[in-house]
C-alpha angles and dihedrals in degrees: 000000000000120000106219100177138046119269122199120205145157135221109232098194121051142120138191148159132228118192115176127180107185091191093052107022091172086070091055123102141182125200127175134176129187129191097229094205090059092077116124118188104177101266133049091235096055093039090050092050092050091050093047129097088264092070127003098359091209092184091064099029108034095166133052113199141180128192119180119237096191142008119198129185112240101172144357092292102005134096136182115226122202 
């Protein structure tokens, strides 16, 4: 199946933490977790396709997560998270 148009959706179940120390950015951290199956994309067909093995494969990968490996100050009140 080829998706030939844009689909907009939202994840309904997620949590995260952002801790930024502008004076010591190396002590800053960002973590984020998403319940992949919580996606809703406006129609059951599109939502089902996004959850399927063709895209997110929520049966095999139920959680999407991010953990920062570095935080660097890039301006007076700005940081770059990677």
